[in-house]
C-alpha positions in Angstrom: 12.6 60.6 -15.7 15.5 61.1 -18.1 16.0 59.5 -21.5 18.5 57.1 -20.0 16.2 55.8 -17.3 14.0 52.8 -18.0 10.5 52.0 -16.8 10.5 49.0 -14.4 9.8 45.7 -16.0 6.0 45.1 -16.3 4.9 42.2 -14.1 1.2 41.2 -14.4 0.0 38.8 -11.7 -2.3 35.9 -12.4 -5.9 36.6 -11.8 -9.1 34.5 -11.7 -10.9 35.6 -14.8 -14.5 35.1 -13.7 -16.3 37.5 -16.0 -17.9 37.5 -19.4 -14.6 37.1 -21.2 -11.8 36.8 -21.8 -11.4 33.6 -19.9 -8.2 32.2 -18.4 -6.3 30.7 -21.4 -5.5 27.0 -21.2 -1.9 26.3 -20.3 -1.4 24.2 -23.4 -2.3 27.2 -25.6 0.2 29.4 -23.7 2.9 26.8 -24.0 2.3 26.5 -27.8 2.6 30.3 -28.1 5.8 30.4 -26.0 7.5 27.3 -27.5 7.0 28.2 -31.2 10.3 28.6 -32.9 11.3 31.9 -34.3 10.0 31.3 -37.8 9.6 33.1 -41.1 5.9 33.6 -41.8 6.2 31.5 -44.9 7.8 28.6 -43.0 6.2 25.3 -43.9 4.8 24.5 -40.5 3.3 28.0 -40.1 1.5 27.5 -43.4 0.4 24.0 -42.5 -1.0 25.3 -39.2 -3.1 27.9 -41.0 -4.5 25.3 -43.4 -5.3 22.9 -40.5 -6.8 25.7 -38.4 -9.4 26.7 -41.1 -10.4 23.0 -41.4 -10.8 22.7 -37.6 -12.9 25.8 -37.5 -15.3 24.3 -40.1 -15.7 21.2 -37.9 -16.2 23.3 -34.7 -18.7 25.5 -36.3 -20.5 22.7 -38.2 -20.2 24.2 -41.7 -19.2 23.5 -45.3 -18.6 27.2 -45.9 -15.3 27.5 -47.7 -15.0 31.1 -46.6 -14.3 30.1 -43.0 -11.1 31.4 -41.4 -9.6 33.6 -38.7 -9.2 37.4 -38.8 -6.1 38.7 -37.0 -7.2 40.6 -33.9 -10.0 40.5 -31.3 -13.7 39.8 -31.8 -14.2 43.4 -32.9 -11.9 42.7 -35.9 -14.0 39.7 -36.9 -17.2 41.8 -36.5 -15.8 44.5 -38.7 -15.1 42.0 -41.4 -18.6 40.6 -41.0 -20.2 44.0 -41.4 -17.9 45.1 -44.2 -20.4 44.2 -47.0 -22.9 46.8 -45.7 -22.6 49.9 -47.9 -23.9 53.4 -47.5 -27.6 53.5 -48.2 -28.1 49.8 -47.5 -31.3 49.0 -45.6 -30.6 47.2 -42.3 -32.5 46.1 -39.2 -30.4 45.7 -36.1 -31.6 44.0 -32.9 -30.2 45.4 -29.6 -30.7 44.0 -26.1 -27.4 44.8 -24.4 -24.1 46.6 -24.6 -22.4 44.6 -27.4 -25.3 44.3 -29.7 -25.5 48.0 -29.2 -21.9 48.4 -30.4 -22.8 46.1 -33.4 -25.6 48.4 -34.2 -23.3 51.5 -34.1 -20.9 49.7 -36.4 -23.8 49.0 -38.8 -25.1 52.5 -38.6 -21.6 53.9 -39.4 -21.1 51.6 -42.4 -24.6 52.2 -43.8 -24.4 56.0 -43.3 -24.1 58.5 -46.1 -21.5 61.3 -45.9 -24.4 63.7 -44.9 -25.3 61.3 -42.1 -21.7 61.2 -40.8 -21.4 65.0 -41.1 -24.5 65.5 -39.1 -23.3 63.2 -36.3 -19.9 61.6 -37.0 -19.6 59.5 -33.8 -23.2 58.4 -33.6 -24.8 58.5 -37.0 -28.5 57.8 -37.4 -29.1 57.0 -41.1 -32.8 56.6 -41.9 -32.0 53.4 -43.8 -31.0 51.6 -40.5 -33.7 50.6 -38.1 -32.6 49.6 -34.6 -35.1 47.5 -32.6 -34.4 47.9 -28.9 -35.4 45.0 -26.7 -35.4 45.8 -22.9 -32.3 44.9 -20.9 -32.7 41.4 -19.4 -35.0 40.1 -22.2 -34.1 38.0 -25.3 -34.7 38.9 -28.9 -37.5 36.6 -29.9 -38.5 35.2 -33.3 -41.7 37.1 -33.1 -39.9 40.4 -32.7 -37.6 39.6 -35.7 -40.5 38.5 -37.8 -42.5 41.7 -37.3 -39.5 44.0 -37.9 -38.5 42.3 -41.1 -42.0 42.2 -42.4 -42.4 45.9 -41.6 -39.1 47.2 -43.0 -38.1 44.6 -45.7 -34.4 45.3 -45.4 -31.4 44.0 -47.3 -29.6 43.0 -44.1 -30.5 42.0 -40.5 -28.1 41.8 -37.6 -28.4 40.1 -34.2 -26.1 38.9 -31.5 -26.6 35.2 -30.7 -25.5 35.5 -27.0 -25.5 39.0 -25.6 -23.1 39.1 -22.7 -24.1 42.7 -21.8 -27.2 41.3 -20.3 -26.5 37.6 -20.3 -29.3 36.7 -22.7 -29.5 34.1 -25.4 -31.4 35.3 -28.5 -33.6 33.2 -30.8 -31.2 32.1 -33.5 -33.7 29.8 -35.3 -36.4 32.5 -35.2 -34.0 35.0 -36.7 -32.8 32.7 -39.4 -36.4 31.6 -40.3 -37.6 35.2 -40.6 -34.6 36.1 -42.7 -35.5 33.2 -45.1 -39.1 34.2 -45.3 -38.4 37.8 -46.2 -35.3 37.3 -48.4 -33.1 39.1 -45.9 -29.4 38.4 -45.5 -28.8 37.7 -41.8 -25.6 38.5 -40.0 -24.9 37.0 -36.5 -22.5 38.1 -33.8 -21.5 34.7 -32.3 -18.7 36.1 -30.2 -20.0 34.5 -27.0 -21.6 31.3 -28.3 -19.0 29.7 -30.5 -17.2 27.0 -28.6 -19.9 26.9 -25.9 -23.2 26.1 -27.4 -23.6 23.0 -29.5 -24.9 24.1 -32.9 -24.2 23.8 -36.6 -24.3 27.1 -38.4 -25.4 25.4 -41.6 -28.7 24.6 -39.9 -29.5 28.3 -40.0 -29.6 29.1 -43.8 -31.1 32.6 -43.3 -27.8 33.6 -41.8 -25.2 34.4 -44.5 -22.4 35.7 -42.2 -21.0 34.8 -38.8 -18.3 36.3 -36.6 -16.8 35.2 -33.3 -13.7 35.9 -31.2 -10.7 34.1 -29.9 -10.9 34.8 -26.1 -14.3 33.3 -25.1 -15.4 29.8 -26.2 -12.4 29.2 -28.3 -10.2 30.2 -25.3 -7.1 31.4 -27.1 -4.9 34.4 -26.4 -7.1 37.5 -27.1 -4.8 38.8 -29.9 -4.8 35.9 -32.2 -7.7 35.2 -34.6 -11.4 36.0 -34.6 -13.3 33.2 -36.5 -15.6 34.2 -39.3 -17.7 32.2 -41.8 -19.6 33.3 -44.9 -22.0 31.6 -47.3 -21.7 31.6 -51.0 -24.6 34.1 -51.1 -22.7 36.6 -49.0 -19.6 36.2 -51.1 -21.5 36.6 -54.3 -23.1 39.8 -53.0 -19.7 41.1 -52.0 -18.2 40.3 -55.4 -21.0 42.2 -57.1 -21.1 45.2 -54.8 -17.6 45.4 -53.1 -16.8 47.1 -49.8 -14.8 50.0 -48.6 -12.0 48.0 -47.1 -8.9 46.1 -48.2 -7.8 44.7 -44.9 -11.3 43.7 -43.8 -12.6 42.6 -47.1 -13.6 38.9 -46.6 -12.5 37.9 -50.1 -9.1 39.5 -49.8 -8.7 38.3 -46.2 -9.6 34.7 -47.2 -6.6 34.6 -49.6 -4.2 34.7 -46.7 -5.7 31.3 -45.6 -5.4 29.7 -49.0 -9.0 30.4 -50.1 -9.4 31.8 -53.6 -12.4 31.9 -55.9 -14.4 29.7 -53.5 -11.9 26.9 -53.3 -9.1 25.8 -51.0 -5.8 26.2 -52.9 -2.5 24.6 -52.2 -0.6 25.7 -49.1 2.2 28.2 -49.6 0.3 31.2 -50.9 1.5 34.6 -49.6 -0.2 35.9 -46.5 -0.1 39.1 -44.4 2.8 38.2 -42.2 0.8 36.1 -39.7 2.9 35.3 -36.6 4.0 31.8 -36.1 3.4 32.3 -32.4 -0.2 33.2 -33.0 -0.8 30.4 -35.5 0.6 27.9 -33.0 -1.6 29.2 -30.2 -4.8 29.3 -32.3 -4.1 25.8 -33.7 -3.7 24.3 -30.2 -6.9 26.1 -28.9 -8.9 24.6 -31.8 -7.4 21.1 -31.1 -8.5 21.4 -27.4 -12.0 22.3 -28.5 -12.2 19.3 -30.8 -10.7 17.0 -28.2 -13.2 18.2 -25.6 -16.0 17.6 -28.1 -18.6 20.2 -28.9 -21.6 18.4 -27.3 -19.7 17.5 -24.2 -18.3 21.0 -23.8 -21.8 22.5 -24.1 -23.1 20.0 -21.5 -20.3 20.8 -19.1 -21.0 24.5 -19.3 -24.7 23.9 -18.7 -23.9 21.6 -15.8 -21.6 24.1 -14.0 -23.7 27.1 -14.7 -26.6 25.5 -12.9 -24.3 24.9 -9.9 -23.2 28.5 -9.8 -26.7 29.8 -10.3 -28.0 27.8 -7.4 -25.2 28.9 -5.1 -25.5 32.7 -5.8 -29.3 32.4 -5.3 -28.6 30.8 -2.0 -26.6 33.9 -1.2 -29.7 36.0 -1.8 -29.0 37.1 -5.3 -31.5 37.2 -8.2 -30.3 35.7 -11.5 -31.7 37.3 -14.7 -29.6 35.6 -17.3 -30.0 32.4 -19.4 -26.5 31.9 -20.8 -24.5 28.8 -19.7 -21.1 30.5 -19.5 -22.3 33.6 -17.5 -24.5 34.4 -14.6 -25.9 38.0 -14.5 -27.4 38.9 -11.1 -28.9 41.5 -8.9 -27.3 41.8 -5.4 -29.4 41.4 -2.3 -31.3 44.6 -1.2 -28.7 45.4 1.4 -26.1 45.9 -1.4 -28.3 47.4 -4.1 -26.6 50.3 -5.8 -23.1 49.2 -4.8 -22.5 46.7 -7.6 -19.6 48.6 -9.1 -17.9 49.0 -5.7 -18.2 45.3 -5.1 -16.7 44.5 -8.5 -13.8 47.0 -8.0 -13.0 45.5 -4.6 -13.0 42.0 -6.0 -10.8 42.9 -9.0 -8.3 44.6 -6.6 -7.8 41.1 -5.1 -7.4 39.3 -8.4 -10.9 38.1 -8.6 -12.0 39.3 -12.1 -15.8 39.7 -12.0 -17.6 42.4 -14.0 -20.5 44.8 -13.7 -22.9 45.3 -16.6 -21.7 48.2 -18.8 -25.1 49.7 -19.2 -28.1 50.4 -17.0 -29.4 48.8 -14.9 -26.1 48.0 -13.3 -25.8 44.3 -12.3 -23.0 41.9 -11.5 -21.7 39.4 -14.1 -19.9 36.2 -13.0 -18.5 34.0 -15.7 -17.1 30.4 -15.9 -15.1 30.4 -19.1 -12.6 27.6 -18.7 -13.6 27.1 -15.1 -15.4 23.8 -15.6 -14.8 21.9 -12.4 -16.4 21.6 -9.0 -13.3 23.1 -7.4 -13.3 26.1 -9.7 -17.0 26.9 -9.1 -16.6 26.5 -5.4 -13.6 28.9 -5.4 -15.7 31.5 -7.3 -18.6 31.2 -4.9 -16.3 31.4 -1.8 -14.6 34.6 -3.1 -17.9 36.2 -4.2 -19.5 35.6 -0.8 -16.3 37.0 0.9 -16.6 40.2 -1.1 -20.3 40.5 -0.2 -19.5 40.1 3.5 -16.6 42.5 3.3 -19.2 45.1 2.3 -21.5 44.2 5.3 -24.0 41.8 3.6 -23.6 39.2 6.4 -24.5 36.3 4.1 -24.2 32.7 5.2 -21.9 30.8 2.9 -23.1 27.4 4.2 -26.3 27.2 2.2 -24.4 28.1 -1.0 -21.9 25.4 -0.4 -24.7 23.0 0.4 -26.3 23.9 -2.9 -23.1 23.1 -4.7 -22.6 19.9 -2.9 -26.1 18.7 -3.6 -25.8 19.6 -7.3 -22.5 17.8 -7.9 -23.5 14.8 -5.7 -26.7 14.3 -7.8 -24.7 14.5 -11.0 -22.3 11.8 -9.7 -25.2 9.6 -8.6 -26.8 9.9 -12.1 -23.6 8.7 -13.7 
């Protein structure tokens, strides 16, 4: 190819996102992104959108934390901000029961590592001041596990994922918070997969001082917009006293871009780091959609449709091992055991975006983010059964469809 030749225009076809996330973005969010005027980042409506977004976040998350705002980027950006207060030498206990809590633990180990720790193993440091508690794949982190670890190690910090999409398990948030309170530990929670799906107020868990989520799961915005974070006064006071090794991902500095200074909301119009009017418009609309749906109703809708999907895949001979309401993690029937990745690759090649687990044992993950209708769940089941049969499973779709029909009919009768 010469310098004068162009690559062909990139055309990305629409797919059915039926994995752990990101989910298919709502058309209203895409329209808000595309229809935003070309605006200076200090334009009045951009600033108003940022102010309103932080207030909507507080309502969605059920908190009075002033330091509640969005971090530009994906969920990993929000998590990096969350863990920024951890300094080399800090004592930490991290709970791991899947791929993403494992990445969280690596982040914590990196931030808490000394220069000697990093020199010994730069890409996988293992500082003695960080204890990682491994819970077997397919099991949840329980309050009893947290209690014992904190009592034994008495750390400054503790970290846990609320919902672990690597294995599809919900971990014990109340047990984690209660144990942190009893032992004077500052709890940090990865709520990437639970915000916008489960009905909970973060202020009900006072042992947790910091939270981080993402834009592309429960919030259902474009992936590269804003990762929600929220911090208590205790976290901010600790950060003010000890600092952190970041400017961009320092929660106190970052909050200023959202009009939060010295623990107070200040007047709109303060300078910010060139946030895009397009991103602000999309994020604002996504939060409006969440509030319009209603947190309790949205949580109930996810639970309702997950039960339908679970019953259908079980009717296809699969074993479900997850307990999340936005994601079903399953073992294929014995005839397809060991071919999970092949099935997923075949499905994705046809625009059906399911996922394998990213660690052993390999399972199949089917998600329902923004697929909250009988028609959507039925389409997912039909396509999944077709992929199984294309690989020779010879499953009968009729019992799965019957399970769906019975579930939705019973729900209508109950209304």
